[in-house]
C-alpha positions in Angstrom: -43.0 -54.6 67.2 -39.7 -52.7 67.8 -38.3 -54.4 64.7 -41.6 -53.1 62.8 -40.0 -49.6 60.7 -43.4 -48.0 61.9 -42.7 -45.8 64.8 -46.7 -43.8 64.3 -49.7 -43.5 62.1 -51.6 -40.4 61.5 -55.1 -40.8 60.2 -56.7 -37.5 58.9 -61.3 -38.5 58.4 -60.8 -42.3 59.3 -64.1 -44.7 59.5 -64.4 -47.2 61.7 -65.8 -49.6 59.7 -66.7 -50.5 55.6 -70.4 -50.7 56.8 -70.5 -47.7 58.8 -69.2 -45.6 56.4 -71.5 -47.3 53.9 -74.6 -46.7 55.8 -74.4 -42.8 56.8 -73.5 -42.4 53.4 -76.7 -43.8 52.9 -78.5 -41.8 54.9 -76.7 -38.7 53.7 -77.0 -39.4 50.4 -80.3 -40.3 49.5 -82.2 -40.0 52.4 -85.2 -41.0 51.0 -84.4 -44.8 50.6 -86.5 -47.0 52.6 -84.0 -48.4 55.7 -84.6 -52.2 54.6 -83.3 -51.0 51.0 -80.4 -49.7 52.8 -79.7 -53.5 54.6 -80.0 -55.3 51.2 -77.7 -52.4 49.4 -75.3 -53.0 53.0 -75.8 -57.3 52.8 -74.9 -56.1 48.4 -72.3 -54.8 48.9 -70.5 -57.1 51.3 -71.2 -60.6 48.8 -69.8 -58.3 45.5 -66.4 -57.3 48.1 -66.2 -60.9 49.0 -66.2 -62.3 45.6 -64.5 -59.1 44.3 -62.0 -58.9 46.0 -61.6 -61.0 48.2 -63.2 -60.4 51.9 -65.9 -59.2 53.0 -67.2 -55.5 54.1 -67.3 -57.3 57.9 -63.3 -57.5 57.8 -62.6 -54.4 56.7 -62.7 -52.2 60.5 -60.7 -50.7 61.6 -62.8 -50.4 65.5 -61.7 -54.3 65.9 -58.1 -53.4 65.2 -57.6 -50.9 67.4 -57.2 -52.5 71.0 -54.2 -54.3 70.0 -52.4 -51.9 68.2 -49.8 -50.3 70.4 -48.6 -47.7 67.6 -49.3 -43.8 68.4 -52.3 -42.8 67.1 -52.8 -39.6 65.2 -56.1 -39.0 64.9 -58.1 -35.9 62.5 -61.2 -34.3 61.9 -62.7 -31.2 60.6 -66.2 -30.2 61.7 -68.9 -29.8 60.5 -68.3 -33.5 59.0 -70.0 -34.3 55.6 -69.1 -36.9 54.6 -67.4 -39.5 58.0 -69.2 -38.3 60.9 -67.3 -37.0 63.8 -68.5 -40.3 66.2 -66.5 -42.3 64.5 -63.4 -40.1 65.0 -64.9 -40.4 68.5 -65.4 -44.9 68.7 -61.6 -45.1 66.9 -59.4 -43.3 68.8 -62.0 -44.7 71.8 -61.0 -48.1 70.5 -57.2 -47.4 70.1 -54.8 -48.4 73.4 -51.5 -47.1 72.5 -50.0 -43.2 73.1 -53.0 -40.6 70.8 -53.4 -37.7 69.6 -56.5 -36.1 68.2 -57.0 -32.5 66.6 -60.3 -31.9 65.4 -60.4 -28.5 63.2 -63.3 -26.4 63.1 -65.0 -25.5 60.2 -63.7 -27.9 57.9 -65.5 -29.9 56.0 -63.7 -33.8 54.6 -60.0 -34.3 54.0 -60.2 -30.1 54.6 -58.4 -29.5 58.3 -55.1 -29.4 55.9 -56.4 -25.9 54.1 -58.5 -24.9 56.9 -56.5 -24.0 59.5 -52.8 -25.1 58.1 -50.7 -24.1 60.9 -52.2 -26.1 63.4 -52.2 -29.6 61.0 -48.7 -28.3 60.1 -47.6 -28.8 63.8 -49.6 -30.4 65.4 -48.2 -33.6 62.9 -45.1 -32.7 63.0 -45.0 -32.0 66.4 -46.6 -35.6 67.0 -44.0 -38.3 64.6 -41.3 -35.7 65.8 -42.4 -37.1 69.4 -42.1 -41.1 68.8 -39.5 -40.6 65.0 -36.5 -38.3 67.6 -36.5 -40.7 70.2 -32.3 -41.3 71.6 -31.6 -38.3 69.1 
């Protein structure tokens, strides 16, 4: 929308959907938990969110909204991905139809890309934002 004050977005360690993230964390943090219990916990969270927050975790899925998004997006992710798997970056990036760019920082765990390669991180974000904020100047 030309009237929107949002001209671009930067997402760092974005997840595809709440339920994808919960499933991943259950596998990583409690690998001994049987898969059937993982499914039960995810359904319980879905019901709890619906009751407490008024929305279902099925609705909280950025990857489902990105095919409609034309706002330029910079996606940043670290490797090894200890909290949000790298394939979520790939799925988000591929789902987005608008102008897009990605930065993957090796050696950066969750939300640490800025600390592992500060210069590249800051330069990439600044250049990306400038591309969409300095039009006509």
